[in-house]
FILO-523713 format. One record per residue (C-alpha): residue number from 1; chain; x, y, z. Coordinates in steps of 0.05 Angstrom, whole numbers. Example, Ala and Ser with C-alpha at 12.3 -4.5 7.8 and 13.67 -1.06 7.14 Angstrom:
residues 2
<r resi="1" chain="A" u="246" v="-90" w="156"/>
<r resi="2" chain="A" u="273" v="-21" w="143"/>
This chain:
residues 321
<r resi="1" chain="A" u="53" v="241" w="264"/>
<r resi="2" chain="A" u="122" v="249" w="296"/>
<r resi="3" chain="A" u="155" v="222" w="360"/>
<r resi="4" chain="A" u="109" v="228" w="420"/>
<r resi="5" chain="A" u="48" v="219" w="376"/>
<r resi="6" chain="A" u="40" v="149" w="404"/>
<r resi="7" chain="A" u="17" v="179" w="470"/>
<r resi="8" chain="A" u="-35" v="221" w="435"/>
<r resi="9" chain="A" u="-60" v="159" w="398"/>
<r resi="10" chain="A" u="-67" v="120" w="462"/>
<r resi="11" chain="A" u="-103" v="178" w="496"/>
<r resi="12" chain="A" u="-150" v="185" w="436"/>
<r resi="13" chain="A" u="-165" v="110" w="434"/>
<r resi="14" chain="A" u="-179" v="108" w="509"/>
<r resi="15" chain="A" u="-225" v="168" w="504"/>
<r resi="16" chain="A" u="-266" v="135" w="450"/>
<r resi="17" chain="A" u="-269" v="69" w="487"/>
<r resi="18" chain="A" u="-290" v="103" w="552"/>
<r resi="19" chain="A" u="-345" v="139" w="516"/>
<r resi="20" chain="A" u="-371" v="70" w="496"/>
<r resi="21" chain="A" u="-394" v="90" w="427"/>
<r resi="22" chain="A" u="-376" v="129" w="365"/>
<r resi="23" chain="A" u="-414" v="179" w="324"/>
<r resi="24" chain="A" u="-470" v="148" w="283"/>
<r resi="25" chain="A" u="-437" v="176" w="220"/>
<r resi="26" chain="A" u="-371" v="141" w="234"/>
<r resi="27" chain="A" u="-356" v="80" w="192"/>
<r resi="28" chain="A" u="-298" v="52" w="232"/>
<r resi="29" chain="A" u="-284" v="11" w="295"/>
<r resi="30" chain="A" u="-289" v="45" w="363"/>
<r resi="31" chain="A" u="-215" v="31" w="373"/>
<r resi="32" chain="A" u="-193" v="89" w="329"/>
<r resi="33" chain="A" u="-173" v="154" w="364"/>
<r resi="34" chain="A" u="-186" v="226" w="343"/>
<r resi="35" chain="A" u="-114" v="239" w="319"/>
<r resi="36" chain="A" u="-78" v="243" w="253"/>
<r resi="37" chain="A" u="-48" v="177" w="233"/>
<r resi="38" chain="A" u="13" v="168" w="189"/>
<r resi="39" chain="A" u="33" v="116" w="138"/>
<r resi="40" chain="A" u="108" v="111" w="131"/>
<r resi="41" chain="A" u="121" v="108" w="56"/>
<r resi="42" chain="A" u="187" v="120" w="21"/>
<r resi="43" chain="A" u="220" v="168" w="-27"/>
<r resi="44" chain="A" u="175" v="212" w="-69"/>
<r resi="45" chain="A" u="194" v="176" w="-133"/>
<r resi="46" chain="A" u="181" v="105" w="-108"/>
<r resi="47" chain="A" u="122" v="57" w="-105"/>
<r resi="48" chain="A" u="120" v="59" w="-28"/>
<r resi="49" chain="A" u="102" v="132" w="-25"/>
<r resi="50" chain="A" u="52" v="129" w="-82"/>
<r resi="51" chain="A" u="19" v="68" w="-51"/>
<r resi="52" chain="A" u="20" v="101" w="18"/>
<r resi="53" chain="A" u="-13" v="165" w="-9"/>
<r resi="54" chain="A" u="-67" v="125" w="-44"/>
<r resi="55" chain="A" u="-80" v="81" w="17"/>
<r resi="56" chain="A" u="-82" v="142" w="63"/>
<r resi="57" chain="A" u="-133" v="176" w="19"/>
<r resi="58" chain="A" u="-175" v="112" w="15"/>
<r resi="59" chain="A" u="-175" v="101" w="90"/>
<r resi="60" chain="A" u="-189" v="174" w="106"/>
<r resi="61" chain="A" u="-249" v="174" w="59"/>
<r resi="62" chain="A" u="-279" v="106" w="78"/>
<r resi="63" chain="A" u="-264" v="105" w="152"/>
<r resi="64" chain="A" u="-274" v="179" w="167"/>
<r resi="65" chain="A" u="-205" v="184" w="201"/>
<r resi="66" chain="A" u="-147" v="232" w="192"/>
<r resi="67" chain="A" u="-92" v="197" w="152"/>
<r resi="68" chain="A" u="-30" v="221" w="115"/>
<r resi="69" chain="A" u="30" v="189" w="81"/>
<r resi="70" chain="A" u="101" v="210" w="98"/>
<r resi="71" chain="A" u="164" v="209" w="56"/>
<r resi="72" chain="A" u="217" v="166" w="89"/>
<r resi="73" chain="A" u="285" v="134" w="76"/>
<r resi="74" chain="A" u="252" v="66" w="65"/>
<r resi="75" chain="A" u="243" v="-1" w="100"/>
<r resi="76" chain="A" u="289" v="6" w="160"/>
<r resi="77" chain="A" u="265" v="77" w="173"/>
<r resi="78" chain="A" u="192" v="54" w="166"/>
<r resi="79" chain="A" u="201" v="-4" w="215"/>
<r resi="80" chain="A" u="232" v="43" w="266"/>
<r resi="81" chain="A" u="175" v="93" w="258"/>
<r resi="82" chain="A" u="121" v="40" w="265"/>
<r resi="83" chain="A" u="153" v="8" w="326"/>
<r resi="84" chain="A" u="161" v="76" w="361"/>
<r resi="85" chain="A" u="90" v="97" w="348"/>
<r resi="86" chain="A" u="109" v="153" w="300"/>
<r resi="87" chain="A" u="71" v="117" w="244"/>
<r resi="88" chain="A" u="10" v="71" w="247"/>
<r resi="89" chain="A" u="29" v="33" w="184"/>
<r resi="90" chain="A" u="91" v="25" w="142"/>
<r resi="91" chain="A" u="118" v="-11" w="81"/>
<r resi="92" chain="A" u="177" v="-57" w="90"/>
<r resi="93" chain="A" u="216" v="-108" w="50"/>
<r resi="94" chain="A" u="209" v="-178" w="78"/>
<r resi="95" chain="A" u="284" v="-184" w="94"/>
<r resi="96" chain="A" u="287" v="-119" w="133"/>
<r resi="97" chain="A" u="222" v="-138" w="170"/>
<r resi="98" chain="A" u="251" v="-206" w="188"/>
<r resi="99" chain="A" u="314" v="-172" w="215"/>
<r resi="100" chain="A" u="270" v="-125" w="256"/>
<r resi="101" chain="A" u="231" v="-180" w="292"/>
<r resi="102" chain="A" u="295" v="-220" w="304"/>
<r resi="103" chain="A" u="337" v="-161" w="326"/>
<r resi="104" chain="A" u="390" v="-172" w="272"/>
<r resi="105" chain="A" u="424" v="-131" w="219"/>
<r resi="106" chain="A" u="406" v="-58" w="226"/>
<r resi="107" chain="A" u="366" v="-72" w="290"/>
<r resi="108" chain="A" u="406" v="-83" w="354"/>
<r resi="109" chain="A" u="345" v="-110" w="389"/>
<r resi="110" chain="A" u="278" v="-140" w="366"/>
<r resi="111" chain="A" u="223" v="-90" w="348"/>
<r resi="112" chain="A" u="150" v="-102" w="367"/>
<r resi="113" chain="A" u="124" v="-101" w="295"/>
<r resi="114" chain="A" u="77" v="-149" w="260"/>
<r resi="115" chain="A" u="51" v="-157" w="189"/>
<r resi="116" chain="A" u="-16" v="-133" w="165"/>
<r resi="117" chain="A" u="-9" v="-165" w="96"/>
<r resi="118" chain="A" u="39" v="-187" w="42"/>
<r resi="119" chain="A" u="28" v="-137" w="-14"/>
<r resi="120" chain="A" u="71" v="-151" w="-75"/>
<r resi="121" chain="A" u="141" v="-171" w="-95"/>
<r resi="122" chain="A" u="196" v="-119" w="-104"/>
<r resi="123" chain="A" u="254" v="-125" w="-153"/>
<r resi="124" chain="A" u="327" v="-107" w="-148"/>
<r resi="125" chain="A" u="347" v="-54" w="-199"/>
<r resi="126" chain="A" u="420" v="-37" w="-212"/>
<r resi="127" chain="A" u="414" v="22" w="-259"/>
<r resi="128" chain="A" u="468" v="52" w="-304"/>
<r resi="129" chain="A" u="465" v="97" w="-364"/>
<r resi="130" chain="A" u="457" v="61" w="-430"/>
<r resi="131" chain="A" u="523" v="88" w="-456"/>
<r resi="132" chain="A" u="561" v="66" w="-393"/>
<r resi="133" chain="A" u="621" v="19" w="-398"/>
<r resi="134" chain="A" u="595" v="-18" w="-336"/>
<r resi="135" chain="A" u="570" v="-87" w="-357"/>
<r resi="136" chain="A" u="565" v="-124" w="-291"/>
<r resi="137" chain="A" u="572" v="-118" w="-216"/>
<r resi="138" chain="A" u="646" v="-135" w="-220"/>
<r resi="139" chain="A" u="656" v="-69" w="-257"/>
<r resi="140" chain="A" u="630" v="-29" w="-198"/>
<r resi="141" chain="A" u="694" v="-29" w="-156"/>
<r resi="142" chain="A" u="724" v="41" w="-156"/>
<r resi="143" chain="A" u="660" v="72" w="-185"/>
<r resi="144" chain="A" u="612" v="121" w="-153"/>
<r resi="145" chain="A" u="549" v="81" w="-142"/>
<r resi="146" chain="A" u="493" v="94" w="-92"/>
<r resi="147" chain="A" u="477" v="31" w="-53"/>
<r resi="148" chain="A" u="414" v="63" w="-25"/>
<r resi="149" chain="A" u="398" v="114" w="29"/>
<r resi="150" chain="A" u="419" v="102" w="100"/>
<r resi="151" chain="A" u="364" v="63" w="138"/>
<r resi="152" chain="A" u="336" v="35" w="73"/>
<r resi="153" chain="A" u="322" v="-36" w="54"/>
<r resi="154" chain="A" u="358" v="-22" w="-11"/>
<r resi="155" chain="A" u="424" v="-15" w="26"/>
<r resi="156" chain="A" u="413" v="-83" w="60"/>
<r resi="157" chain="A" u="403" v="-120" w="-5"/>
<r resi="158" chain="A" u="457" v="-82" w="-43"/>
<r resi="159" chain="A" u="510" v="-103" w="7"/>
<r resi="160" chain="A" u="488" v="-175" w="8"/>
<r resi="161" chain="A" u="486" v="-182" w="-67"/>
<r resi="162" chain="A" u="554" v="-149" w="-76"/>
<r resi="163" chain="A" u="585" v="-197" w="-26"/>
<r resi="164" chain="A" u="554" v="-255" w="-64"/>
<r resi="165" chain="A" u="584" v="-228" w="-129"/>
<r resi="166" chain="A" u="653" v="-223" w="-95"/>
<r resi="167" chain="A" u="652" v="-148" w="-97"/>
<r resi="168" chain="A" u="672" v="-113" w="-32"/>
<r resi="169" chain="A" u="619" v="-59" w="-18"/>
<r resi="170" chain="A" u="676" v="-17" w="12"/>
<r resi="171" chain="A" u="708" v="-16" w="-57"/>
<r resi="172" chain="A" u="649" v="24" w="-83"/>
<r resi="173" chain="A" u="646" v="99" w="-71"/>
<r resi="174" chain="A" u="576" v="102" w="-42"/>
<r resi="175" chain="A" u="542" v="171" w="-33"/>
<r resi="176" chain="A" u="483" v="136" w="3"/>
<r resi="177" chain="A" u="429" v="170" w="-38"/>
<r resi="178" chain="A" u="354" v="158" w="-38"/>
<r resi="179" chain="A" u="319" v="144" w="-104"/>
<r resi="180" chain="A" u="303" v="216" w="-123"/>
<r resi="181" chain="A" u="374" v="240" w="-110"/>
<r resi="182" chain="A" u="402" v="179" w="-146"/>
<r resi="183" chain="A" u="360" v="192" w="-208"/>
<r resi="184" chain="A" u="381" v="264" w="-211"/>
<r resi="185" chain="A" u="454" v="248" w="-200"/>
<r resi="186" chain="A" u="454" v="194" w="-255"/>
<r resi="187" chain="A" u="419" v="241" w="-303"/>
<r resi="188" chain="A" u="472" v="294" w="-288"/>
<r resi="189" chain="A" u="529" v="242" w="-295"/>
<r resi="190" chain="A" u="550" v="254" w="-222"/>
<r resi="191" chain="A" u="546" v="180" w="-206"/>
<r resi="192" chain="A" u="559" v="118" w="-247"/>
<r resi="193" chain="A" u="498" v="80" w="-224"/>
<r resi="194" chain="A" u="451" v="64" w="-167"/>
<r resi="195" chain="A" u="416" v="6" w="-132"/>
<r resi="196" chain="A" u="342" v="7" w="-121"/>
<r resi="197" chain="A" u="291" v="-45" w="-96"/>
<r resi="198" chain="A" u="218" v="-31" w="-113"/>
<r resi="199" chain="A" u="156" v="-51" w="-150"/>
<r resi="200" chain="A" u="154" v="-48" w="-225"/>
<r resi="201" chain="A" u="150" v="-1" w="-258"/>
<r resi="202" chain="A" u="181" v="46" w="-207"/>
<r resi="203" chain="A" u="154" v="114" w="-228"/>
<r resi="204" chain="A" u="218" v="153" w="-220"/>
<r resi="205" chain="A" u="260" v="104" w="-260"/>
<r resi="206" chain="A" u="207" v="102" w="-315"/>
<r resi="207" chain="A" u="210" v="178" w="-320"/>
<r resi="208" chain="A" u="286" v="176" w="-320"/>
<r resi="209" chain="A" u="287" v="125" w="-377"/>
<r resi="210" chain="A" u="244" v="171" w="-420"/>
<r resi="211" chain="A" u="296" v="227" w="-414"/>
<r resi="212" chain="A" u="361" v="187" w="-406"/>
<r resi="213" chain="A" u="367" v="117" w="-436"/>
<r resi="214" chain="A" u="387" v="67" w="-382"/>
<r resi="215" chain="A" u="408" v="-6" w="-374"/>
<r resi="216" chain="A" u="397" v="-53" w="-315"/>
<r resi="217" chain="A" u="455" v="-98" w="-295"/>
<r resi="218" chain="A" u="441" v="-173" w="-290"/>
<r resi="219" chain="A" u="437" v="-208" w="-223"/>
<r resi="220" chain="A" u="458" v="-281" w="-229"/>
<r resi="221" chain="A" u="416" v="-336" w="-199"/>
<r resi="222" chain="A" u="476" v="-365" w="-163"/>
<r resi="223" chain="A" u="483" v="-299" w="-125"/>
<r resi="224" chain="A" u="410" v="-303" w="-104"/>
<r resi="225" chain="A" u="420" v="-374" w="-80"/>
<r resi="226" chain="A" u="482" v="-354" w="-40"/>
<r resi="227" chain="A" u="446" v="-296" w="-7"/>
<r resi="228" chain="A" u="389" v="-343" w="12"/>
<r resi="229" chain="A" u="437" v="-395" w="41"/>
<r resi="230" chain="A" u="472" v="-342" w="82"/>
<r resi="231" chain="A" u="411" v="-305" w="108"/>
<r resi="232" chain="A" u="353" v="-355" w="99"/>
<r resi="233" chain="A" u="305" v="-304" w="69"/>
<r resi="234" chain="A" u="254" v="-313" w="16"/>
<r resi="235" chain="A" u="293" v="-280" w="-40"/>
<r resi="236" chain="A" u="278" v="-312" w="-107"/>
<r resi="237" chain="A" u="307" v="-306" w="-177"/>
<r resi="238" chain="A" u="263" v="-267" w="-225"/>
<r resi="239" chain="A" u="267" v="-225" w="-288"/>
<r resi="240" chain="A" u="256" v="-153" w="-307"/>
<r resi="241" chain="A" u="215" v="-159" w="-371"/>
<r resi="242" chain="A" u="228" v="-134" w="-441"/>
<r resi="243" chain="A" u="200" v="-64" w="-451"/>
<r resi="244" chain="A" u="207" v="-43" w="-379"/>
<r resi="245" chain="A" u="244" v="23" w="-377"/>
<r resi="246" chain="A" u="257" v="14" w="-451"/>
<r resi="247" chain="A" u="296" v="-51" w="-443"/>
<r resi="248" chain="A" u="306" v="-89" w="-508"/>
<r resi="249" chain="A" u="318" v="-155" w="-471"/>
<r resi="250" chain="A" u="297" v="-182" w="-403"/>
<r resi="251" chain="A" u="348" v="-181" w="-346"/>
<r resi="252" chain="A" u="354" v="-232" w="-290"/>
<r resi="253" chain="A" u="347" v="-203" w="-220"/>
<r resi="254" chain="A" u="326" v="-216" w="-149"/>
<r resi="255" chain="A" u="256" v="-208" w="-120"/>
<r resi="256" chain="A" u="235" v="-200" w="-48"/>
<r resi="257" chain="A" u="165" v="-196" w="-17"/>
<r resi="258" chain="A" u="139" v="-131" w="11"/>
<r resi="259" chain="A" u="95" v="-125" w="73"/>
<r resi="260" chain="A" u="49" v="-73" w="104"/>
<r resi="261" chain="A" u="68" v="-72" w="178"/>
<r resi="262" chain="A" u="42" v="-43" w="243"/>
<r resi="263" chain="A" u="61" v="-44" w="316"/>
<r resi="264" chain="A" u="43" v="-107" w="356"/>
<r resi="265" chain="A" u="1" v="-63" w="403"/>
<r resi="266" chain="A" u="-44" v="-35" w="348"/>
<r resi="267" chain="A" u="-117" v="-52" w="366"/>
<r resi="268" chain="A" u="-146" v="-111" w="327"/>
<r resi="269" chain="A" u="-205" v="-70" w="302"/>
<r resi="270" chain="A" u="-159" v="-18" w="272"/>
<r resi="271" chain="A" u="-121" v="-71" w="233"/>
<r resi="272" chain="A" u="-185" v="-103" w="209"/>
<r resi="273" chain="A" u="-211" v="-36" w="185"/>
<r resi="274" chain="A" u="-145" v="-23" w="148"/>
<r resi="275" chain="A" u="-150" v="-90" w="113"/>
<r resi="276" chain="A" u="-222" v="-77" w="92"/>
<r resi="277" chain="A" u="-201" v="-10" w="62"/>
<r resi="278" chain="A" u="-140" v="-41" w="30"/>
<r resi="279" chain="A" u="-178" v="-96" w="-6"/>
<r resi="280" chain="A" u="-241" v="-57" w="-21"/>
<r resi="281" chain="A" u="-200" v="0" w="-51"/>
<r resi="282" chain="A" u="-154" v="-45" w="-90"/>
<r resi="283" chain="A" u="-183" v="-30" w="-159"/>
<r resi="284" chain="A" u="-183" v="46" w="-149"/>
<r resi="285" chain="A" u="-113" v="44" w="-120"/>
<r resi="286" chain="A" u="-87" v="4" w="-179"/>
<r resi="287" chain="A" u="-106" v="61" w="-227"/>
<r resi="288" chain="A" u="-50" v="103" w="-195"/>
<r resi="289" chain="A" u="-5" v="48" w="-167"/>
<r resi="290" chain="A" u="-3" v="-14" w="-212"/>
<r resi="291" chain="A" u="29" v="-55" w="-156"/>
<r resi="292" chain="A" u="-37" v="-50" w="-117"/>
<r resi="293" chain="A" u="-69" v="-96" w="-169"/>
<r resi="294" chain="A" u="-23" v="-152" w="-145"/>
<r resi="295" chain="A" u="-55" v="-155" w="-76"/>
<r resi="296" chain="A" u="-83" v="-225" w="-66"/>
<r resi="297" chain="A" u="-120" v="-252" w="-5"/>
<r resi="298" chain="A" u="-92" v="-322" w="-16"/>
<r resi="299" chain="A" u="-20" v="-296" w="-15"/>
<r resi="300" chain="A" u="-28" v="-238" w="34"/>
<r resi="301" chain="A" u="-23" v="-284" w="95"/>
<r resi="302" chain="A" u="47" v="-310" w="78"/>
<r resi="303" chain="A" u="90" v="-262" w="117"/>
<r resi="304" chain="A" u="135" v="-310" w="155"/>
<r resi="305" chain="A" u="180" v="-303" w="193"/>
<r resi="306" chain="A" u="144" v="-238" w="209"/>
<r resi="307" chain="A" u="80" v="-257" w="248"/>
<r resi="308" chain="A" u="12" v="-234" w="224"/>
<r resi="309" chain="A" u="-21" v="-185" w="272"/>
<r resi="310" chain="A" u="-80" v="-218" w="309"/>
<r resi="311" chain="A" u="-128" v="-168" w="277"/>
<r resi="312" chain="A" u="-103" v="-190" w="209"/>
<r resi="313" chain="A" u="-112" v="-263" w="228"/>
<r resi="314" chain="A" u="-184" v="-249" w="247"/>
<r resi="315" chain="A" u="-197" v="-211" w="183"/>
<r resi="316" chain="A" u="-170" v="-266" w="138"/>
<r resi="317" chain="A" u="-208" v="-320" w="176"/>
<r resi="318" chain="A" u="-272" v="-281" w="168"/>
<r resi="319" chain="A" u="-261" v="-276" w="93"/>
<r resi="320" chain="A" u="-249" v="-351" w="88"/>
<r resi="321" chain="A" u="-313" v="-370" w="128"/>
């Protein structure tokens, strides 16, 4: 669903509402329109896109609506697509979403986006080949290292962490690659490393590690604390566990929550239907996307400073009663 699709959605919704009813075989709210909806995912090798595909299939089957997932550049791109009406739903890191509602960072003005649910935490990966002479972030100056695609949440976090580690991002030769391109370039020794922020395991990195042994650079807790002090976001220190991507020891890193977002103007009934499908389909989604198993009703409401959509508030209150 590309630019201009918002008008078709509104027209479809109005047509259904004016009709006053939906087909007896429909299992969704009357606020849905007869259009194809899009979920803004991420790169083909990441968790966002896999989760988006699974959720699109689940909602299409259970709600009898047309739903697809789209490959995107990541969080910033997704927030822009959702706010413009190009996508009904999108995945976004909590820091990028907070910038969007405040009109800061990559967003010159506030975007009318709200949270549907907190989904899971994402982890910063700084990936190098196992035989690399790079041991820490201070070794990255003068190297060719992708700090994430343009309009990605990865790029936001990479720049903030490098500053905290006293490494000037401008000192790094950054080809601005997405995950798929970064993986291929590292495998071909065209880059020295790349930054990635995603759920674990990230499918593309897991596949890379099977072919090309890799290491993940440590992220010191003091850097995480400094980023939090400067930007006041809910980053937290965490660890990438032993065995992940073939690691023989755990590595300290940074974690950030991930949200499913929608436009502020999305009808309440649509959001409630999405949440029913999301939670009811959690077990089946987790077979293909392990991060889906982390969805928790008690944690899903904690999306501040990004406000919960009113339809989400109603859904969670109904579940509590």
